[in-house]
N, C-alpha and C positions, 0 to 999 in steps of 0.2 A: 902697229896698233895705233889707234886716232889719241889725238891729244888731249880732248878733251867729248869727255861723255856726254853725248846729244839727249834730254827727258825728253820725249815725246809723248803726243796724245790725241784724242780724238780733233783734235782742230791741226795736227800735222800733217792729215792726207792730201796725198799729190806732195808735199815736201821732199826735195831729188836729195837721195842722198847714195854713198858707197853699199857696198855689200859689207863691207869694214864697219861701217859707220853703225849699221842698220844690226849686225852682232853684238856689237856693241855697247848699243843704246839702250838707255834705262824707259818702259812703256809706265803708262799709267795702265791699270787696273780695269778688269773690266770691258776690253775690245779685246779682237782676235788684229796683227798686222803684217801685215806681208810686203816684200818687196817686187812691184811691179812695173818693167819698163823702167825700172831705175827712180823710181817713186815710191812715196810710203801709200798702199792704201790699207783702207781703215774699216775694217767690220764689226758688228755687236757680238759680243761670245754668245753661242748658242743659248739660249732659255732653256728650262729642264725638260719640255716639249722635243724641242730637237735634239737636243743631248739625251734622249729617252731611243729617238729613231736611229741615230748614229750608232749608239750601244749595240742598240738591236742587229743592225746589219754587222757590226765590228765584229759581233759573236758569231752571227751566221757563216760570215767567211773565216774566221780566227778557227770554229771546229770543221770549216770544211780541208783546209791548208791540214789541220793536225793527225787530218784523217787520209788526206790522200797528199801527201806531198810531191805531187810533181809536177801538178799545174802551177800550186803554191804554195813556195818556201815558206813566205813571212808576211805576214799583213800588221800594222799599225794602223795608229790613228796619231803619231806625231810627225808625219817624212814630210818630210820637203822635195819638188820637184823642182829639178833647176831645167830652164826652157834655155837651152845652150843658144839654139835659134835664132834667139830675140837680139838685138843687137846692145839694150842696155841689159841691164842686171832685171832677170825677173826669176823669184821663185815662189810660185803660187801652197799654198799647207794645204792638201786635201784634206777631208775629213776622216778619210780613208786612204789608204795608200797598199795595194800588194804588188807581191814580187813574184817573181817564177824562180831566180837564181842570185837572193838574196845572200851574200860570203856570208853561212850560217858558223864559219869557224873564226870569223875575223868582230865576232857582235860586240866583243870587249875588250879589243886593240885598236880603237882609232878608227871607227869606219865613216868614213863621210858623206852623207847624204847629194852631197856633187858628183860622187864615185857609184852613184847608184840610180835603175833609174825603175819603176813600177811601170807593169804589166795593165794596171783595171786602176781606177782612182775614182772616190765615190765621193758626193757629197750632200748633205741631210740640206735640204731647203725649206725655208719656214718665213722668212723676213728680209734676202738679197736676194731678187728674182735677174737683176742684170749681171750680178756677181755667175749664180751659176748656171743661167741660159745662156750667155754671151761670149761674158769676157773669158769664163773658163773653155765654153768650148773652142774658143779661138785657138786658146795657152796651152792645152792639149794634146791638139792638133798639130801643135807647133812636135810634140816629144814622141818621135821615132815605134818608143818600147810600146809605150800607152797602145793599148791595143780596143780596151771599154771604158767610158766614162758613163758614172750612172749617177741619176739625182733623184733623193730619194725624197720627192713632196709632198710635204704637209703641210702646204695652205690653207687649203680647205678643213679639211679636221687631221690633226695629227695623228691619232687614232687609226683612219684610212687614208694612209700614202696611196696614193699610186709612185711609179714607178720611169723612168725617163730612162731607155737604155742608147750609150752614144756607142755604134760600133762601127771602129775604122773601116772604110773600103777604098782603096787609095789612099790618094789626096781628100778625103772627103770623108764624115763620116755621115753611116742611116741612121736615122733616130727613127724609135718603137717608143710607145706608152703600153704598158702594163701594168691594169687593173687593181683597185685592192681588193684582194679577196683570191684574184689568179696565180697562180702557179709559173712561176720563170724560172727561165732554163736559158743555158749560151752554152754554145759549145767551146767559148775557150774557156771554163770551166766544164771536164767532164763529169759526169755524176751529181750536181751541185743543180739541187733542185729548191729552190725559195717561194715560200708560201705569202703572200703580199701581204700579211697582217701582221703588225709589230705584239699583237695580245697571246701572242700565239706560238 
């Protein structure tokens, strides 16, 4: 354990630290904190509109996982993804992470995020396109288990978002965009249909 607990806030963006220091630190409220390439990455907590988008998509995936556990057996909005191939500690925290083989029998017995890895990660985008459309595109490609990365883009109108799908194809992503009001399906999730309209 570290001997001195760090107190970190938005002004510490870019501060170099270890995973142990990060996990031990005390953080100013109102921001989201991650450790990326051994440095603190600070972004804004979602505002209510962004939170509504995230919850809407989370609920759709949660319902799907409960009705058909063959493709997904666990969905969370509190996950951490360890990018083991990076030279320095890198642990992005997606808005949604979905798993096909989460150890449900160990849910309450000390499973660590470093021991599990999702097949799908999703982000709600309102105000940090660099993080969601550049940084995370590269990071999630470096996690072999992740087959798709979705971005629910509400920058123009949170009530009428678009969905950007990144689908793994070898060592690159194939990227497609789906308009508000269209119905999105993917081979990753058989039987899943998403009408892109968070008001429904």
